[in-house]
C-alpha positions as CSV (number, residue, x, y, z in Angstrom):
1,M,-22.1,-8.7,-18.6
2,T,-23.4,-7.0,-15.1
3,K,-22.8,-3.4,-15.3
4,S,-21.0,-2.2,-12.2
5,I,-23.2,0.8,-11.6
6,E,-25.6,-2.1,-10.8
7,R,-23.7,-3.5,-7.9
8,D,-21.5,-1.5,-5.4
9,L,-18.1,-2.6,-7.0
10,I,-14.2,-1.0,-6.2
11,V,-11.6,-2.0,-8.3
12,G,-8.1,-1.6,-7.2
13,L,-5.3,-1.9,-9.7
14,D,-1.5,-2.8,-8.6
15,I,0.7,-2.3,-11.5
16,G,4.1,-3.6,-9.9
17,T,7.9,-4.1,-11.0
18,S,7.2,-8.1,-11.1
19,Q,3.1,-8.3,-10.9
20,I,0.0,-6.7,-12.1
21,K,-3.0,-7.5,-9.6
22,A,-6.4,-6.5,-10.5
23,V,-9.2,-7.0,-8.0
24,V,-12.8,-6.7,-7.8
25,G,-14.8,-5.7,-4.5
26,E,-18.4,-5.6,-3.7
27,I,-19.8,-3.9,-0.8
28,T,-22.0,-5.4,0.7
29,S,-25.6,-4.5,2.4
30,D,-23.9,-5.1,6.2
31,N,-21.1,-2.8,4.6
32,R,-18.4,-5.6,4.4
33,L,-15.6,-5.6,1.6
34,S,-16.6,-9.1,-0.6
35,I,-13.7,-10.2,-3.1
36,V,-15.7,-11.2,-6.2
37,G,-12.8,-11.3,-8.8
38,V,-9.0,-11.2,-9.3
39,G,-7.1,-11.1,-12.2
40,T,-3.0,-11.6,-12.2
41,H,-0.8,-11.1,-14.8
42,A,3.4,-10.9,-15.1
43,S,4.8,-7.2,-15.3
44,R,6.2,-6.1,-18.4
45,G,7.7,-2.7,-19.2
46,M,7.9,-1.3,-15.7
47,D,11.0,-0.9,-13.6
48,K,11.2,0.0,-10.1
49,G,7.8,1.5,-10.1
50,G,8.2,3.4,-13.2
51,V,7.0,2.8,-16.6
52,N,9.9,2.2,-19.0
53,D,7.3,0.6,-22.1
54,L,4.0,2.0,-22.0
55,N,2.7,-0.6,-24.7
56,L,3.9,-3.4,-22.9
57,V,2.6,-2.2,-19.7
58,V,-1.0,-1.2,-21.4
59,Q,-0.9,-5.0,-23.2
60,A,-0.1,-6.7,-19.6
61,V,-2.8,-4.2,-17.7
62,Q,-5.1,-5.0,-20.4
63,R,-4.9,-9.3,-19.4
64,A,-5.2,-8.8,-15.9
65,I,-8.3,-6.6,-16.0
66,N,-9.8,-8.9,-18.4
67,E,-9.5,-11.9,-16.5
68,A,-11.2,-10.1,-13.7
69,E,-13.8,-8.8,-15.2
70,L,-14.4,-12.5,-16.3
71,M,-14.4,-13.8,-13.1
72,A,-16.1,-11.0,-11.2
73,D,-19.0,-11.0,-14.2
74,C,-18.7,-7.2,-15.0
75,Q,-17.7,-4.5,-16.6
76,I,-14.6,-2.4,-15.2
77,S,-14.6,1.6,-16.0
78,S,-12.6,2.9,-13.4
79,V,-9.9,1.6,-10.8
80,Y,-7.9,2.9,-7.5
81,L,-4.6,2.8,-8.8
82,G,-1.6,2.4,-6.6
83,I,1.9,4.0,-7.4
84,T,5.2,3.8,-5.8
85,G,8.8,5.1,-7.1
86,K,11.9,6.4,-5.8
87,H,10.5,9.9,-6.5
88,I,7.6,9.8,-4.0
89,R,8.3,12.3,-1.4
90,C,7.1,13.3,2.4
91,Q,7.2,16.2,4.8
92,N,4.9,17.1,7.9
93,E,3.1,20.3,8.0
94,S,1.0,22.3,10.1
95,G,-1.8,25.3,9.9
96,M,-3.6,27.1,11.8
97,V,-7.5,29.0,11.5
98,P,-9.4,30.8,13.9
99,I,-12.7,29.4,15.0
100,N,-15.7,30.7,13.3
101,D,-18.2,30.2,15.6
102,T,-17.8,29.3,19.4
103,E,-17.4,25.6,18.7
104,V,-15.4,23.4,16.1
105,T,-17.7,22.7,13.1
106,A,-16.0,20.5,10.0
107,D,-15.8,23.3,7.9
108,D,-13.3,24.4,10.5
109,V,-11.6,21.2,10.2
110,A,-11.4,21.3,6.1
111,S,-10.1,25.2,6.4
112,V,-7.2,24.1,9.1
113,I,-6.2,21.0,6.7
114,H,-6.4,23.4,3.6
115,A,-3.8,25.6,5.7
116,A,-1.8,22.7,6.6
117,K,-1.4,21.6,2.6
118,S,-0.8,25.3,1.8
119,V,2.6,24.8,1.4
120,P,4.6,25.4,-1.9
121,I,5.6,22.2,-4.1
122,S,7.3,23.0,-7.5
123,A,5.4,22.1,-10.8
124,E,7.0,19.4,-11.6
125,R,5.5,17.9,-8.2
126,R,1.7,16.7,-7.7
127,M,0.3,16.2,-3.8
128,L,-0.9,12.6,-3.4
129,H,-2.1,12.4,0.0
130,V,-3.1,15.0,2.8
131,L,-3.2,12.9,6.2
132,P,-4.4,14.7,9.8
133,Q,-2.1,13.3,12.1
134,E,-3.6,15.5,15.1
135,F,-5.3,18.9,16.0
136,S,-4.7,21.3,18.9
137,V,-7.1,23.5,20.2
138,D,-6.3,26.7,21.9
139,M,-3.8,25.2,25.1
140,Q,-5.5,21.5,24.3
141,E,-2.8,19.1,22.0
142,G,-3.1,15.6,20.5
143,I,-7.0,15.6,19.8
144,K,-7.9,13.5,17.0
145,S,-11.5,14.2,16.3
146,P,-11.7,18.2,17.4
147,V,-15.5,18.6,16.0
148,G,-17.8,19.8,18.7
149,M,-15.0,21.2,20.8
150,S,-14.7,25.3,22.1
151,G,-12.4,27.1,21.5
152,V,-10.6,30.2,20.2
153,R,-8.2,28.8,17.1
154,M,-7.0,25.7,15.7
155,E,-4.0,23.8,14.5
156,A,-3.8,20.8,12.7
157,K,-0.7,18.9,11.7
158,A,-0.8,16.7,9.0
159,H,1.2,14.4,6.8
160,I,1.7,15.0,2.9
161,I,3.1,12.8,0.3
162,T,4.0,14.4,-2.7
163,C,5.0,12.5,-6.5
164,A,6.7,13.7,-9.4
165,N,4.0,14.4,-11.9
166,D,5.2,13.0,-14.8
167,M,5.6,9.6,-13.7
168,A,1.9,10.0,-12.3
169,K,1.1,10.5,-15.8
170,N,2.7,8.0,-17.3
171,I,0.8,5.4,-14.9
172,E,-2.5,6.9,-15.5
173,K,-1.8,6.7,-19.5
174,C,-1.4,2.8,-19.3
175,V,-4.9,2.5,-17.0
176,E,-6.6,5.2,-19.7
177,R,-5.3,3.2,-22.7
178,C,-7.3,0.2,-21.7
179,G,-10.4,2.3,-21.5
180,L,-10.5,3.0,-17.9
181,A,-10.8,5.9,-15.5
182,V,-8.7,6.4,-12.5
183,D,-10.8,7.1,-9.5
184,Q,-7.7,7.8,-7.6
185,L,-3.9,7.9,-7.5
186,I,-2.7,6.2,-3.9
187,F,0.3,5.7,-2.6
188,S,1.4,1.6,-2.4
189,S,2.6,1.2,1.2
190,L,-0.5,3.4,2.4
191,A,-2.6,1.5,0.6
192,S,-1.2,-2.0,2.6
193,S,-1.3,-0.5,5.8
194,Y,-5.1,-0.3,5.5
195,A,-4.8,-3.8,4.5
196,V,-2.3,-5.7,7.0
197,L,-2.3,-3.1,10.1
198,T,-4.5,-3.3,13.0
199,D,-5.5,-0.3,14.8
200,D,-3.7,-1.4,18.2
201,E,-0.5,-1.2,16.0
202,K,-1.3,1.7,14.7
203,E,-1.5,3.6,18.3
204,L,1.4,1.9,19.6
205,G,4.0,2.7,16.9
206,V,4.3,0.3,13.7
207,C,6.2,0.3,10.7
208,V,5.0,-1.3,7.3
209,V,7.6,-2.8,5.4
210,D,6.4,-3.5,1.8
211,M,8.8,-5.6,0.0
212,G,7.8,-5.7,-3.9
213,G,10.0,-6.9,-6.9
214,G,11.7,-3.5,-7.8
215,T,11.0,-1.1,-4.4
216,I,10.4,-1.3,-1.1
217,D,7.9,1.0,0.4
218,L,7.7,2.2,3.9
219,S,4.7,3.9,6.0
220,I,5.8,5.0,10.0
221,F,2.5,5.2,12.2
222,T,2.9,6.5,15.7
223,N,-0.1,7.1,18.0
224,G,-2.7,6.0,15.3
225,A,-1.0,8.6,12.7
226,L,0.8,8.2,10.0
227,R,4.1,10.1,10.7
228,H,7.1,9.0,7.4
229,T,6.7,7.4,4.3
230,A,9.8,6.3,2.1
231,V,10.4,4.5,-1.4
232,I,14.0,2.5,-0.9
233,P,14.4,1.5,-5.0
234,V,16.1,-2.1,-4.8
235,A,13.8,-5.4,-3.7
236,G,13.5,-8.7,-4.4
237,N,14.5,-8.4,-8.4
238,Q,18.1,-8.1,-6.6
239,V,17.8,-11.4,-5.0
240,T,16.7,-12.8,-8.1
241,S,19.5,-11.6,-10.3
242,D,22.2,-12.7,-7.7
243,I,20.9,-16.0,-8.3
244,A,20.9,-15.6,-12.2
245,K,24.5,-14.7,-11.9
246,I,26.0,-16.8,-9.6
247,F,24.3,-19.8,-10.8
248,R,24.5,-18.7,-14.4
249,T,21.0,-19.6,-14.8
250,P,18.2,-17.6,-17.0
251,I,16.0,-15.0,-14.9
252,S,13.0,-16.7,-15.4
253,H,14.5,-20.3,-14.0
254,A,16.3,-18.0,-11.1
255,E,12.9,-16.8,-10.1
256,D,11.5,-20.0,-10.1
257,I,14.5,-21.4,-7.6
258,K,14.1,-18.3,-5.6
259,V,10.2,-18.8,-4.9
260,Q,10.6,-22.7,-4.6
261,Y,13.9,-23.7,-2.6
262,A,15.3,-19.9,-1.4
263,C,16.1,-19.0,2.7
264,A,17.1,-16.1,3.9
265,L,19.3,-17.5,6.4
266,R,22.0,-20.1,5.8
267,S,21.5,-21.4,9.0
268,M,17.9,-22.7,8.8
269,V,19.2,-24.9,5.9
270,G,20.9,-28.4,6.1
271,K,24.0,-28.6,3.9
272,E,22.7,-32.5,2.3
273,E,19.8,-30.7,0.5
274,S,20.3,-30.0,-3.2
275,I,18.3,-28.6,-5.8
276,E,18.5,-28.6,-9.8
277,V,19.7,-25.4,-11.6
278,P,18.6,-25.3,-14.9
279,S,21.8,-24.3,-17.2
280,V,21.6,-21.6,-20.2
281,G,22.3,-22.0,-24.3
282,G,21.2,-25.7,-23.8
283,R,23.6,-27.1,-21.6
284,P,22.8,-29.4,-18.9
285,A,21.3,-28.8,-16.0
286,R,23.2,-29.1,-12.8
287,S,22.8,-30.1,-9.2
288,M,23.8,-27.5,-6.6
289,S,23.5,-27.3,-2.4
290,R,20.5,-25.3,-1.4
291,H,22.7,-24.5,1.9
292,T,25.0,-22.6,-1.1
293,L,21.8,-20.9,-2.6
294,A,21.2,-19.6,1.3
295,E,24.9,-18.1,1.3
296,V,24.3,-15.9,-1.9
297,I,20.6,-14.8,-0.5
298,E,21.3,-13.8,2.9
299,P,23.8,-10.8,2.3
300,R,21.5,-9.5,-0.1
301,Y,18.7,-9.9,2.4
302,H,21.1,-8.3,5.1
303,E,21.7,-5.3,2.4
304,L,17.7,-4.5,2.1
305,F,17.4,-4.3,5.9
306,E,20.1,-2.6,6.7
307,L,18.8,-0.1,3.9
308,V,15.2,-0.2,5.5
309,L,16.8,0.3,9.4
310,E,19.0,2.9,7.9
311,E,15.3,4.8,6.5
312,I,13.8,4.1,10.2
313,R,16.7,5.5,12.0
314,S,16.7,8.6,9.9
315,S,13.1,9.1,10.2
316,G,13.9,9.6,14.0
317,L,10.7,7.3,15.0
318,E,12.6,4.7,15.7
319,E,12.5,4.7,19.0
320,Q,8.5,4.9,18.8
321,I,7.9,1.5,17.1
322,A,6.9,-0.5,19.8
323,A,4.6,-3.2,17.6
324,G,7.8,-3.2,15.6
325,L,7.5,-3.9,12.1
326,V,4.8,-5.9,9.7
327,L,6.7,-7.0,6.6
328,T,4.7,-7.3,3.3
329,G,4.8,-8.1,-0.4
330,G,6.1,-10.9,-2.3
331,T,9.5,-10.5,-1.7
332,S,8.5,-11.0,2.4
333,K,7.7,-14.4,2.1
334,M,10.5,-16.4,1.6
335,E,11.7,-18.6,4.7
336,G,13.8,-17.4,7.1
337,A,12.8,-13.5,6.7
338,V,10.9,-12.8,9.6
339,E,13.8,-14.1,11.7
340,F,16.5,-12.6,9.8
341,A,14.6,-9.6,10.1
342,E,14.0,-9.9,14.2
343,D,17.5,-10.3,14.4
344,V,18.5,-7.2,12.3
345,F,15.9,-4.4,13.9
346,Q,16.0,-6.3,17.3
347,M,12.2,-6.0,17.1
348,P,8.9,-8.1,17.1
349,V,8.2,-8.3,13.1
350,R,5.4,-10.6,11.4
351,V,4.4,-11.2,7.6
352,G,1.1,-9.1,7.1
353,Q,-1.7,-10.7,5.1
354,P,-4.8,-8.8,3.9
355,M,-7.4,-9.4,6.7
356,H,-11.1,-7.0,6.8
357,V,-12.4,-9.0,3.5
358,S,-14.7,-11.6,2.7
359,G,-16.0,-13.4,-0.6
360,L,-13.1,-15.1,-2.3
361,K,-10.7,-14.2,0.1
362,E,-8.5,-17.4,-0.7
363,Y,-7.6,-15.6,-3.5
364,V,-6.1,-12.5,-1.9
365,Q,-4.4,-14.6,1.1
366,D,-1.2,-13.4,0.4
367,P,1.2,-11.0,1.2
368,A,1.5,-10.2,-2.2
369,Y,-1.7,-9.0,-2.7
370,A,-1.6,-6.4,0.5
371,S,-1.4,-3.5,-1.9
372,V,-3.9,-3.9,-4.2
373,V,-6.9,-5.4,-1.4
374,G,-5.5,-2.2,0.8
375,L,-6.7,0.4,-2.4
376,L,-10.2,-1.6,-2.2
377,L,-10.4,-1.2,1.5
378,Y,-8.7,2.9,0.9
379,G,-11.7,3.2,-2.2
380,K,-14.3,1.8,0.6
381,D,-13.4,4.3,2.8
382,V,-13.8,7.0,0.2
383,R,-17.2,6.3,-1.2
384,A,-18.3,6.1,2.6
385,Q,-17.0,9.9,3.1
386,Q,-18.8,11.1,-0.2
387,K,-21.8,9.4,0.6
388,N,-21.9,11.0,4.2
389,A,-21.2,14.7,2.8
390,A,-23.6,13.8,-0.2
391,Q,-26.2,13.1,2.8
392,S,-25.1,15.8,4.5
393,R,-25.4,18.6,1.7
394,D,-29.3,17.0,1.4
395,P,-31.6,19.3,3.7
396,V,-34.3,16.6,3.3
397,S,-31.6,14.1,4.5
398,S,-30.3,16.1,7.3
399,L,-34.1,17.2,8.5
400,L,-35.1,13.5,8.5
401,K,-31.8,12.5,10.2
402,K,-32.5,15.3,13.1
403,I,-35.9,13.6,13.5
404,S,-34.5,10.1,13.8
405,S,-32.1,11.4,16.4
406,W,-34.9,13.4,18.5
407,F,-37.0,10.0,18.8
408,K,-34.0,8.0,19.5
409,G,-33.5,10.4,22.2
410,E,-37.6,10.0,23.2
411,F,-37.9,6.3,23.4
């Protein structure tokens, strides 16, 4: 097997409530992300984004990793890992520092971000992300990149995402028991935004609604920056559970019925269409109307969308989401979901599929893969930042860069 250190590989691992996905990406010479391996396995031992049976999760993760290794012909040693759950919290903070020299340097930016994140958080919580929103230098506000600007003092506003330390340790433990290291823990909805959003949408104002099996994750962007994040601990599994109870069919068959025949809007389904519903305990299967199935599903989707709408309103950003909503995740794929969402939210809605990738992209052209592909794109950005930081610390590299820029200026 090819060692991952010989190729510039990044691995994303999404341990969802319904499915576990491992995707291997290779950074090409032109700095694009090429998908080279995909592994999936039904999730076991997870509930609403949290671990409730460590051994079952470890087994399922190992199978997904093995499948991805086989396809990519590599040995996976570390992963960028997604995390979600109702324990995720967010807060917006600001920090201020004096500018050491007459103009802002990269060190000043690092200092002001450090000041913004120096807020007390309890010992049970862990800081996942500190994401700068905008900077102010003296009287000038709304600056996105302050390096090189003149001034006396600088202020930064930042969005901070935290998680419960125990929940993070449990999900990391599942990965470590498979003999893998965790490169970084990333909030799943933030990862999804890397895969499905355009810069224009972030500028105009957009809400990513990642609808999984156990949770719905939200991220709201305005003016190009993340302003609000939240997790709603109900999602697609509730729909499956409703189908199983009302139609008296096993959960596995209820999931199949949901995927193949379900529609979120009853008005889109003809009353003459019928489906075969397996029974429990060896009883014969029954024939039922697809319209009746839609009558069961529509109220549940309405409830899910109402919960999302309530969260958007509580954020105070409802009027700033001009680009509307981007639905992603497996539960967003249902027929009629976009039309129903547009009716509930009264704003534009689209389903987001992973973008910005090449290679075996047909394997991941699905909203269910948004989060795991986003983990790769996030990791690619982190690698680029680390490389730039290493080069700026290297005096020889720095000198060569200066000489190169001089020559560019002369010729």
